[in-house]
Phi, psi and omega in degrees: 000123182277168177303318183295322177296314178300314183294316179300314182291313181295321178295321177300316185288314186270300189285308184298323180294325179285314182289331181086011175212165182276121177275173182301136176244148180287323179269117183292345179264003181298132179245108183290152176260091182284338183297325183268353184306316180299323179289319177297320180300317179300316180296317181294322177295322177294326178301327178303327183274319185260338178050034177261103186299315182295316178299316180298313179300314180298320179291319179297318183280349178270354180276124180070192181243013181299323182290326176300317178294322178296319180299326181286332187262345189242152178282163177303322179295318179295321179293322177296318178297320178296315180299317178296324179293318177298316180297325176298316178293323176299316180297314177302317181295315181292324178293320178294322178299314180299315180296322180290329179285324182290333184291000000 
């Protein structure tokens, strides 16, 4: 799984679900899953309250069966890289939330 694949997928789950629209993707053939966006948005909003990265990741990956398909296609190293990328976006999101609250 390349950086662009990780970024496209993680951005779809975290950023696009919050914004409510599809942001730019690196892979022009990327097909977003809009059906799960409302559920992902709920999980990310709950993350604002508990700030538990592992819990958020587990909840995001338990929605639908997309993660099951990812597990079948990717190596453990690729899956770890994806998880770290999601956590990075979670961290960016929580830091921006903190900054907006402090202002």
